NULO-636828 format. One record per residue (C-alpha): x, y, z; residue in one letter. Coordinates in steps of 0.25 Angstrom, whole numbers, padded with zeros to 4 digits, always signed. Layout:
XYZA
...
***
This chain:
+0165-0376-0518X
+0158-0364-0509X
+0158-0353-0519X
+0143-0349-0521X
+0137-0351-0533X
+0129-0340-0541X
+0116-0345-0546X
+0110-0336-0559X
+0096-0338-0561X
+0092-0335-0575X
+0078-0332-0574X
+0072-0330-0587X
+0080-0329-0600X
+0076-0325-0614X
+0070-0340-0618X
+0062-0347-0608X
+0047-0343-0608X
+0034-0346-0599X
+0031-0358-0609X
+0044-0364-0605X
+0042-0362-0590X
+0032-0354-0583X
+0042-0350-0572X
+0051-0342-0583X
+0049-0328-0576X
+0046-0319-0589X
+0041-0306-0583X
+0049-0297-0573X
+0041-0299-0561X
+0042-0314-0564X
+0057-0314-0565X
+0059-0306-0553X
+0050-0317-0544X
+0059-0328-0552X
+0072-0322-0550X
+0068-0320-0536X
+0065-0335-0533X
+0079-0338-0539X
+0085-0329-0531X
+0079-0334-0519X
+0083-0349-0524X
+0099-0345-0526X
+0100-0336-0538X
+0110-0324-0537X
+0109-0320-0552X
+0096-0317-0559X
+0100-0318-0575X
+0089-0310-0581X
+0082-0308-0593X
+0068-0301-0596X
+0056-0305-0605X
+0045-0298-0611X
+0032-0300-0608X
+0030-0310-0620X
+0042-0318-0613X
+0052-0314-0625X
+0065-0308-0620X
+0068-0293-0617X
+0078-0285-0615X
+0071-0273-0610X
+0078-0266-0599X
+0066-0261-0591X
+0063-0277-0587X
+0077-0278-0585X
+0076-0267-0575X
+0063-0272-0569X
+0069-0286-0567X
+0082-0280-0561X
+0073-0272-0550X
+0065-0283-0547X
+0077-0293-0545X
+0084-0284-0536X
+0072-0282-0527X
+0068-0297-0526X
+0082-0304-0528X
+0091-0295-0518X
+0105-0295-0524X
+0103-0303-0535X
+0111-0303-0547X
+0104-0297-0558X
+0110-0301-0571X
+0103-0296-0585X
+0103-0303-0597X
+0109-0297-0609X
+0107-0309-0618X
+0104-0310-0632X
+0089-0315-0632X
+0084-0303-0625X
+0088-0293-0634X
+0097-0287-0647X
+0111-0281-0645X
+0112-0269-0634X
+0097-0271-0630X
+0103-0284-0624X
+0110-0276-0613X
+0101-0265-0612X
+0097-0267-0597X
+0111-0267-0593X
+0110-0253-0588X
+0102-0258-0577X
+0114-0263-0571X
+0112-0278-0568X
+0122-0286-0559X
+0126-0294-0571X
+0122-0297-0585X
+0124-0308-0594X
+0133-0307-0606X
+0136-0316-0618X
+0148-0313-0624X
+0148-0320-0637X
+0138-0326-0646X
+0133-0341-0647X
+0122-0349-0653X
+0107-0351-0645X
+0097-0361-0650X
+0091-0353-0661X
+0100-0341-0662X
+0114-0336-0661X
+0115-0327-0648X
+0122-0316-0653X
+0132-0308-0643X
+0140-0300-0653X
+0153-0295-0647X
+0149-0281-0649X
+0136-0282-0640X
+0145-0290-0631X
+0155-0279-0629X
+0143-0269-0626X
+0136-0278-0616X
+0149-0280-0609X
+0151-0265-0609X
+0137-0262-0604X
+0138-0272-0592X
+0152-0264-0589X
+0145-0250-0590X
+0134-0255-0580X
+0143-0264-0572X
+0136-0278-0574X
+0144-0290-0574X
+0141-0301-0585X
+0137-0314-0586X
+0144-0319-0596X
+0134-0330-0604X
+0145-0340-0610X
+0138-0348-0620X
+0150-0353-0626X
+0166-0354-0622X
+0169-0342-0630X
+0160-0334-0622X
+0166-0337-0610X
+0181-0333-0615X
+0175-0321-0620X
+0170-0317-0608X
+0183-0320-0601X
+0190-0311-0610X
+0180-0299-0610X
+0181-0299-0594X
+0196-0299-0595X
+0195-0286-0606X
+0186-0280-0594X
+0174-0281-0604X
+0165-0286-0594X
+0161-0280-0581X
+0164-0287-0567X
+0167-0301-0565X
+0167-0311-0575X
+0154-0320-0575X
+0153-0331-0586X
+0141-0341-0587X
+0142-0353-0595X
+0129-0355-0604X
+0128-0370-0607X
+0115-0377-0614X
+0110-0365-0623X
+0107-0373-0637X
+0119-0372-0647X
+0127-0365-0637X
+0137-0371-0626X
+0129-0385-0622X
+0129-0390-0607X
+0143-0397-0609X
+0152-0400-0595X
+0165-0400-0603X
+0161-0386-0610X
+0156-0382-0595X
+0170-0387-0587X
+0178-0380-0598X
+0170-0367-0596X
+0173-0367-0580X
+0189-0369-0585X
+0188-0358-0594X
+0183-0349-0583X
+0192-0354-0572X
+0204-0352-0580X
+0202-0341-0589X
+0193-0332-0580X
+0196-0337-0565X
+0191-0324-0557X
+0176-0325-0566X
+0164-0332-0561X
+0156-0342-0570X
+0143-0349-0570X
+0135-0359-0580X
+0120-0360-0585X
+0114-0371-0592X
+0103-0371-0601X
+0090-0380-0600X
+0093-0393-0594X
+0107-0390-0592X
+0105-0380-0582X
+0106-0388-0570X
+0117-0397-0576X
+0126-0383-0578X
+0123-0377-0564X
+0128-0389-0558X
+0142-0388-0567X
+0142-0374-0563X
+0140-0375-0549X
+0149-0388-0548X
+0160-0380-0554X
+0160-0367-0545X
+0152-0358-0555X
+0138-0352-0554X
+0126-0356-0562X
+0112-0351-0568X
+0099-0356-0569X
+0085-0351-0571X
+0074-0353-0581X
+0081-0344-0593X
+0090-0358-0594X
+0081-0368-0591X
+0066-0370-0588X
+0067-0384-0582X
+0070-0392-0571X
+0070-0404-0579X
+0066-0409-0591X
+0051-0411-0585X
+0051-0399-0575X
+0050-0383-0578X
+0058-0376-0568X
+0049-0370-0558X
+0057-0357-0557X
+0070-0350-0559X
+0072-0353-0544X
+0071-0367-0547X
+0082-0369-0556X
+0091-0359-0547X
+0088-0369-0535X
+0093-0381-0543X
+0105-0373-0545X
+0108-0370-0530X
+0105-0383-0526X
+0117-0388-0535X
+0125-0377-0528X
+0122-0385-0515X
+0126-0398-0521X
+0140-0392-0525X
+0140-0385-0510X
+0140-0371-0518X
+0131-0360-0510X
+0123-0351-0520X
+0128-0338-0521X
+0120-0327-0515X
+0118-0315-0523X
+0129-0307-0514X
+0138-0318-0517X
+0135-0319-0531X
+0139-0303-0533X
+0152-0306-0526X
+0156-0318-0535X
+0152-0311-0547X
+0158-0297-0543X
+0144-0290-0544X
+0141-0277-0535X
+0132-0279-0524X
+0118-0279-0525X
***
């Protein structure tokens, strides 16, 4: 395989704190510094949440604006992807930062169980978020926690409800959602190839499964995500020292499977994004 592999770094998320791993970046300046290190290690997408000073999740557009500005200065050409996930806000507040026109934004198209709660994505909110992304020309990364989410993404894209090229991320390993299962993963890949042959896909594994899912995705010709949002350890005994360390592991797998790591320019071309 010679197709470049896009590496996405999920730098912070809404859940991990410095008590879990001191390397988790919380402030905007920490996020920019951590992103730059991951960018230099091979990440071409930065998946971004923002936090309050007390480490709780935030949906404050002003924080997203400062983060976007810093990423554009310190990570030239990097694809900026904002999270519209439900832990950071409720209802339309989840999309309040979309007017900043990031290159991409995450989009969940259905609900599912999380470890201690239901991750609610009601149809009217999904339609509104998708419409906002079309209005601001933002390509969604559809986060699929279940097979039904993949099929819904394909239907929405075919109906013209999703801006740009279809890009679906398989999320595996969230407790009470889809586990890390090779047979299911292979079925997901077959579904994408048969139902949406022109689309691109990636995969993310949560916790200890991060490296496993990284390898499955790279070996199967897809793209992958790593970072402290999803996993704070290198192994059971060792905390990850940085987001860059987790991206470097994924880059080493690309070398193992003889796939070049995509540059930001290559990633933009693969995903059909506007030039930086």
